[in-house]
DSSP file (Angstrom, degrees, kcal/mol; ACC not computed):
  #  RESIDUE AA STRUCTURE BP1 BP2  ACC     N-H-->O    O-->H-N    N-H-->O    O-->H-N    TCO  KAPPA ALPHA  PHI   PSI    X-CA   Y-CA   Z-CA
    1    1 A M              0   0    0      0, 0.0     9,-3.0     0, 0.0     2,-0.3   0.000 360.0 360.0 360.0 148.8    8.9   36.0    7.0
    2    2 A N  B     -A    9   0A   0      7,-0.2     7,-0.2    10,-0.0     2,-0.2  -0.811 360.0-106.9-109.6 144.9   12.1   35.5    5.1
    3    3 A C     >  -     0   0    0      5,-3.2     4,-0.9    -2,-0.3    21,-0.1  -0.474  20.4-143.2 -68.5 138.2   13.1   32.3    3.1
    4    4 A K  T  4 S+     0   0    0     -2,-0.2    -1,-0.1     2,-0.1    20,-0.1   0.763  97.0  42.3 -71.8 -25.9   15.9   30.4    4.9
    5    5 A T  T  4 S+     0   0    0      3,-0.1    -1,-0.1    17,-0.1    -2,-0.0   0.934 133.7   9.4 -87.9 -52.1   17.6   29.5    1.6
    6    6 A C  T  4 S-     0   0    0      2,-0.1    -2,-0.1    16,-0.1    -1,-0.0   0.641  90.4-123.8-108.8 -13.1   17.5   32.7   -0.5
    7    7 A G     <  +     0   0    0     -4,-0.9    -3,-0.1     1,-0.2     3,-0.0   0.522  53.3 155.3  84.5   8.3   16.3   35.3    1.9
    8    8 A A        -     0   0    0     -6,-0.1    -5,-3.2     1,-0.1     2,-0.6  -0.286  51.0-108.2 -68.8 155.2   13.4   36.4   -0.1
    9    9 A E  B     +A    2   0A   0     -7,-0.2     2,-0.3     8,-0.0    -7,-0.2  -0.742  50.0 170.4 -83.2 117.2   10.4   38.0    1.6
   10   10 A I        -     0   0    0     -9,-3.0     7,-0.1    -2,-0.6     2,-0.0  -0.829  38.1 -85.0-126.7 165.1    7.5   35.5    1.6
   11   11 A A    >   -     0   0    0     -2,-0.3     3,-1.5     1,-0.1    -1,-0.1  -0.301  36.5-119.4 -65.1 148.8    4.1   35.3    3.3
   12   12 A D  T 3  S+     0   0    0      1,-0.3    -1,-0.1    -2,-0.0   -10,-0.0   0.803 113.8  42.7 -58.3 -32.8    3.9   33.9    6.8
   13   13 A N  T 3  S+     0   0    0    -12,-0.0    -1,-0.3     2,-0.0     2,-0.1   0.235  85.0 132.6-102.4  15.8    1.6   31.1    5.8
   14   14 A A    <   -     0   0    0     -3,-1.5     3,-0.1     1,-0.1    10,-0.1  -0.411  43.7-159.5 -66.0 136.3    3.6   30.2    2.6
   15   15 A L  S    S+     0   0    0      1,-0.2     9,-2.6    -2,-0.1    10,-0.6   0.821  76.3  14.8 -85.1 -34.4    4.4   26.5    2.1
   16   16 A I  B    S-B   23   0B   0      7,-0.3     2,-0.4     8,-0.1     7,-0.2  -0.921  87.0 -98.2-134.5 162.6    7.2   27.1   -0.4
   17   17 A C     >  -     0   0    0      5,-2.1     4,-0.9    -2,-0.3    -7,-0.1  -0.623  23.7-147.0 -75.7 130.4    9.4   30.0   -1.4
   18   18 A Y  T  4 S+     0   0    0     -2,-0.4    -1,-0.1     1,-0.1    -8,-0.0   0.746  96.2  45.2 -74.1 -20.1    8.1   31.6   -4.7
   19   19 A R  T  4 S+     0   0    0      3,-0.1    -1,-0.1     1,-0.0    -9,-0.0   0.932 130.5  13.9 -90.7 -48.4   11.6   32.5   -5.7
   20   20 A C  T  4 S-     0   0    0      2,-0.1    -2,-0.1   -12,-0.0    -1,-0.0   0.687  90.8-126.2-101.7 -24.0   13.8   29.3   -4.9
   21   21 A G     <  +     0   0    0     -4,-0.9     2,-0.1     1,-0.3    -3,-0.1   0.467  55.2 151.7  88.6   0.5   11.0   26.7   -4.4
   22   22 A E        -     0   0    0     -6,-0.1    -5,-2.1     1,-0.1    -1,-0.3  -0.444  50.9-109.9 -68.7 139.2   12.4   25.6   -1.0
   23   23 A A  B     -B   16   0B   0     -7,-0.2    -7,-0.3    -2,-0.1    -1,-0.1  -0.409  19.9-156.8 -64.0 139.5    9.8   24.2    1.6
   24   24 A T  S    S+     0   0    0     -9,-2.6     2,-0.3    -2,-0.1    -8,-0.1   0.638  75.1  37.3 -91.0 -19.1    9.2   26.6    4.5
   25   25 A H  S    S-     0   0    0    -10,-0.6     3,-0.1     0, 0.0    -2,-0.0  -0.860  89.3-103.3-130.7 160.3    8.0   23.9    6.9
   26   26 A Q        -     0   0    0     -2,-0.3    -2,-0.0     1,-0.1     0, 0.0  -0.657  50.7 -98.4 -80.5 144.2    9.0   20.3    7.6
   27   27 A P        -     0   0    0      0, 0.0    -1,-0.1     0, 0.0     3,-0.1  -0.277  21.2-137.1 -61.8 149.2    6.5   17.8    6.1
   28   28 A E  S    S+     0   0    0      1,-0.1     2,-0.4    -3,-0.1    -2,-0.0   0.842  88.4  37.6 -77.8 -32.1    4.1   16.4    8.5
   29   29 A R  S    S-     0   0    0      0, 0.0    -1,-0.1     0, 0.0     0, 0.0  -0.946  70.9-151.1-119.8 142.4    4.4   12.8    7.2
   30   30 A Q        -     0   0    0     -2,-0.4    -2,-0.0    -3,-0.1     0, 0.0  -0.850  30.0-106.1-105.6 147.7    7.6   11.1    6.0
   31   31 A P        -     0   0    0      0, 0.0     3,-0.1     0, 0.0    -1,-0.0  -0.364  46.9 -94.3 -67.7 153.6    7.4    8.3    3.4
   32   32 A P        -     0   0    0      0, 0.0     5,-0.1     0, 0.0     0, 0.0  -0.300  50.2 -91.8 -61.2 150.0    7.9    4.8    4.8
   33   33 A P    >>  -     0   0    0      0, 0.0     3,-1.1     0, 0.0     4,-0.6  -0.232  36.2-109.1 -62.5 159.2   11.4    3.5    4.7
   34   34 A E  G >4 S+     0   0    0      1,-0.3     3,-1.2     2,-0.2     4,-0.5   0.859 116.2  56.9 -62.7 -37.4   12.4    1.5    1.6
   35   35 A H  G >4 S+     0   0    0      1,-0.3     3,-0.7     2,-0.2    -1,-0.3   0.794 100.8  58.7 -65.6 -25.7   12.6   -1.9    3.5
   36   36 A A  G <4 S+     0   0    0     -3,-1.1    -1,-0.3     1,-0.2    -2,-0.2   0.709  96.7  61.6 -77.8 -15.8    9.0   -1.5    4.6
   37   37 A R  G << S+     0   0    0     -3,-1.2     2,-1.5    -4,-0.6    -1,-0.2   0.665  86.3  81.3 -78.4 -16.9    7.8   -1.3    1.0
   38   38 A R    <   +     0   0    0     -3,-0.7    -1,-0.2    -4,-0.5    -4,-0.0  -0.617  48.1 127.4 -95.3  78.1    9.1   -4.8    0.3
   39   39 A R    >>  +     0   0    0     -2,-1.5     4,-1.1     1,-0.1     3,-0.7  -0.121  17.9 128.7-120.2  36.9    6.3   -7.0    1.6
   40   40 A W  H 3>  +     0   0    0      1,-0.2     4,-2.3     2,-0.2     5,-0.2   0.822  67.4  65.2 -64.5 -31.0    5.7   -9.2   -1.3
   41   41 A P  H 3> S+     0   0    0      0, 0.0     4,-2.8     0, 0.0    -1,-0.2   0.914 100.8  53.0 -60.6 -33.4    6.0  -12.4    0.9
   42   42 A V  H <> S+     0   0    0     -3,-0.7     4,-2.2     1,-0.2    -2,-0.2   0.906 108.8  48.8 -61.9 -38.5    2.9  -11.1    2.8
   43   43 A V  H  X S+     0   0    0     -4,-1.1     4,-1.7     2,-0.2    -1,-0.2   0.908 114.2  45.5 -69.8 -40.2    1.0  -10.8   -0.5
   44   44 A V  H  X S+     0   0    0     -4,-2.3     4,-2.3     1,-0.2    -2,-0.2   0.892 114.0  47.9 -67.0 -43.8    2.1  -14.3   -1.6
   45   45 A L  H  X S+     0   0    0     -4,-2.8     4,-2.4    -5,-0.2    -2,-0.2   0.884 111.4  49.2 -68.5 -39.9    1.3  -15.9    1.7
   46   46 A A  H  X S+     0   0    0     -4,-2.2     4,-2.5    -5,-0.2     5,-0.2   0.887 112.0  50.0 -67.3 -38.2   -2.1  -14.3    2.0
   47   47 A T  H  X S+     0   0    0     -4,-1.7     4,-2.4    -5,-0.2    -2,-0.2   0.925 111.8  47.3 -64.2 -45.5   -3.0  -15.4   -1.6
   48   48 A V  H  X S+     0   0    0     -4,-2.3     4,-2.5     2,-0.2     5,-0.2   0.887 111.9  52.0 -62.2 -40.4   -1.9  -19.0   -0.9
   49   49 A F  H  X S+     0   0    0     -4,-2.4     4,-2.5     2,-0.2    -2,-0.2   0.943 112.0  44.0 -63.4 -46.4   -3.9  -19.0    2.4
   50   50 A V  H  X S+     0   0    0     -4,-2.5     4,-2.5     1,-0.2    -1,-0.2   0.920 114.9  49.2 -66.1 -40.9   -7.1  -17.9    0.8
   51   51 A L  H  X S+     0   0    0     -4,-2.4     4,-2.2    -5,-0.2    -1,-0.2   0.892 112.2  48.0 -64.2 -37.4   -6.7  -20.2   -2.1
   52   52 A S  H  X S+     0   0    0     -4,-2.5     4,-2.8     2,-0.2     5,-0.3   0.909 110.6  51.7 -72.2 -39.6   -5.9  -23.2    0.3
   53   53 A V  H  X S+     0   0    0     -4,-2.5     4,-2.5    -5,-0.2     5,-0.2   0.946 111.0  48.3 -57.4 -46.3   -9.0  -22.3    2.4
   54   54 A G  H  X S+     0   0    0     -4,-2.5     4,-2.4     1,-0.2    -2,-0.2   0.910 111.2  50.7 -57.9 -43.4  -11.1  -22.3   -0.8
   55   55 A F  H  X S+     0   0    0     -4,-2.2     4,-1.3     1,-0.2    -2,-0.2   0.933 112.7  44.8 -61.7 -46.9   -9.6  -25.7   -1.8
   56   56 A F  H  X S+     0   0    0     -4,-2.8     4,-1.7     1,-0.2    -1,-0.2   0.831 111.6  53.5 -72.7 -32.1  -10.3  -27.4    1.6
   57   57 A L  H  X S+     0   0    0     -4,-2.5     4,-1.5    -5,-0.3    -1,-0.2   0.908 105.9  53.2 -69.2 -36.4  -13.8  -25.9    1.6
   58   58 A S  H  <>S+     0   0    0     -4,-2.4     5,-1.3     1,-0.2     6,-0.4   0.830 108.5  51.0 -65.8 -28.2  -14.5  -27.3   -1.8
   59   59 A L  H ><5S+     0   0    0     -4,-1.3     3,-0.5     1,-0.2    -1,-0.2   0.852 107.6  51.9 -74.1 -32.4  -13.4  -30.7   -0.5
   60   60 A T  H 3<5S+     0   0    0     -4,-1.7     2,-0.5     1,-0.3    -2,-0.2   0.757 101.0  64.2 -74.9 -25.0  -15.7  -30.5    2.5
   61   61 A F  T ><5S-     0   0    0     -4,-1.5     3,-0.6    -5,-0.1    -1,-0.3  -0.271 135.1 -67.0 -92.1  48.2  -18.7  -29.6    0.3
   62   62 A G  T < 5 -     0   0    0     -3,-0.5    -3,-0.2    -2,-0.5    -2,-0.1   0.411  67.2 -96.1  89.2  -1.1  -18.9  -32.9   -1.6
   63   63 A G  T 3 < +     0   0    0     -5,-1.3    -1,-0.2     1,-0.2    -4,-0.2   0.725  68.1 165.2  65.7  23.7  -15.7  -32.6   -3.6
   64   64 A R    <   -     0   0    0     -3,-0.6     2,-0.2    -6,-0.4    -1,-0.2  -0.344  48.6 -89.2 -70.5 155.3  -17.5  -31.2   -6.6
   65   65 A Q        -     0   0    0      1,-0.1     2,-0.4    -2,-0.0    -1,-0.1  -0.470  43.8-138.0 -63.3 129.1  -15.5  -29.6   -9.4
   66   66 A V        -     0   0    0     -2,-0.2     5,-0.1    -3,-0.1    -1,-0.1  -0.763  19.1-111.3 -97.0 135.6  -15.1  -25.9   -8.7
   67   67 A D    >>  -     0   0    0     -2,-0.4     3,-1.7     1,-0.1     4,-1.1  -0.401  22.1-126.9 -61.9 131.6  -15.4  -23.4  -11.5
   68   68 A P  H 3> S+     0   0    0      0, 0.0     4,-1.9     0, 0.0    -1,-0.1   0.763 108.1  65.2 -53.7 -25.1  -12.1  -21.7  -12.4
   69   69 A A  H 3> S+     0   0    0      1,-0.2     4,-2.2     2,-0.2     5,-0.2   0.849  97.9  54.0 -66.7 -33.5  -13.7  -18.3  -12.0
   70   70 A V  H <> S+     0   0    0     -3,-1.7     4,-2.7     1,-0.2    -1,-0.2   0.909 107.7  48.9 -68.5 -38.5  -14.1  -19.1   -8.3
   71   71 A W  H  X S+     0   0    0     -4,-1.1     4,-2.2     2,-0.2    -2,-0.2   0.862 111.4  51.8 -67.7 -33.6  -10.4  -19.8   -7.9
   72   72 A L  H  X S+     0   0    0     -4,-1.9     4,-2.5     2,-0.2    -2,-0.2   0.910 110.9  46.8 -62.8 -43.7   -9.7  -16.5   -9.8
   73   73 A M  H  X S+     0   0    0     -4,-2.2     4,-2.5     2,-0.2    -2,-0.2   0.899 111.9  50.9 -67.8 -42.2  -12.0  -14.6   -7.4
   74   74 A L  H  X S+     0   0    0     -4,-2.7     4,-2.3     2,-0.2    -2,-0.2   0.902 110.0  49.2 -64.0 -37.5  -10.4  -16.3   -4.4
   75   75 A G  H  X S+     0   0    0     -4,-2.2     4,-2.2     2,-0.2    -2,-0.2   0.941 110.6  50.6 -64.5 -44.2   -6.9  -15.4   -5.6
   76   76 A A  H  X S+     0   0    0     -4,-2.5     4,-2.5     1,-0.2    -2,-0.2   0.889 109.3  52.3 -60.0 -37.9   -8.0  -11.8   -6.1
   77   77 A A  H  X S+     0   0    0     -4,-2.5     4,-2.9     1,-0.2     5,-0.2   0.927 108.8  49.6 -63.5 -43.5   -9.4  -11.8   -2.6
   78   78 A G  H  X S+     0   0    0     -4,-2.3     4,-2.0     2,-0.2    -1,-0.2   0.866 110.7  49.1 -62.7 -34.1   -6.1  -13.0   -1.3
   79   79 A V  H  X S+     0   0    0     -4,-2.2     4,-2.7     2,-0.2    -2,-0.2   0.933 112.8  48.3 -67.5 -46.0   -4.2  -10.3   -3.2
   80   80 A L  H  X S+     0   0    0     -4,-2.5     4,-2.2     1,-0.2    -2,-0.2   0.914 112.0  49.2 -60.5 -45.1   -6.6   -7.7   -1.9
   81   81 A L  H  X S+     0   0    0     -4,-2.9     4,-2.2     1,-0.2    -1,-0.2   0.919 113.3  46.3 -64.2 -42.0   -6.3   -8.9    1.7
   82   82 A A  H  X S+     0   0    0     -4,-2.0     4,-2.1    -5,-0.2    -1,-0.2   0.894 109.8  54.0 -66.3 -38.9   -2.5   -9.0    1.5
   83   83 A W  H  X S+     0   0    0     -4,-2.7     4,-0.9     1,-0.2    -1,-0.2   0.883 109.8  48.2 -59.4 -39.4   -2.5   -5.6    0.0
   84   84 A R  H  < S+     0   0    0     -4,-2.2     3,-0.4     1,-0.2    -2,-0.2   0.888 112.3  48.2 -67.0 -42.8   -4.5   -4.3    2.9
   85   85 A L  H  < S+     0   0    0     -4,-2.2    -2,-0.2     1,-0.2    -1,-0.2   0.782 102.8  64.7 -69.0 -29.5   -2.2   -6.0    5.4
   86   86 A R  H  <        0   0    0     -4,-2.1    -1,-0.2     1,-0.3    -2,-0.2   0.845 360.0 360.0 -60.9 -36.6    0.8   -4.6    3.7
   87   87 A Q     <        0   0    0     -4,-0.9    -1,-0.3    -3,-0.4    -2,-0.2   0.492 360.0 360.0 -75.4 360.0   -0.1   -1.0    4.5
């Protein structure tokens, strides 16, 4: 097979040309468009949702003072949930 860019003889199963570095095949996957990467509102909303659920659950269980570490874990869970939803 010959390279489409420089005309060098390359192997039939080569992914790139050894001479010019040009790809021999189209990529199987394309990166997501730039606007699809900006989903920070989803991250923020999921975090607020998880934190508010934790807050209201703490009120229903006697209104005891909740350890700040619990809020930190709930916030991290919200961020992880949102990160998963973002993809």
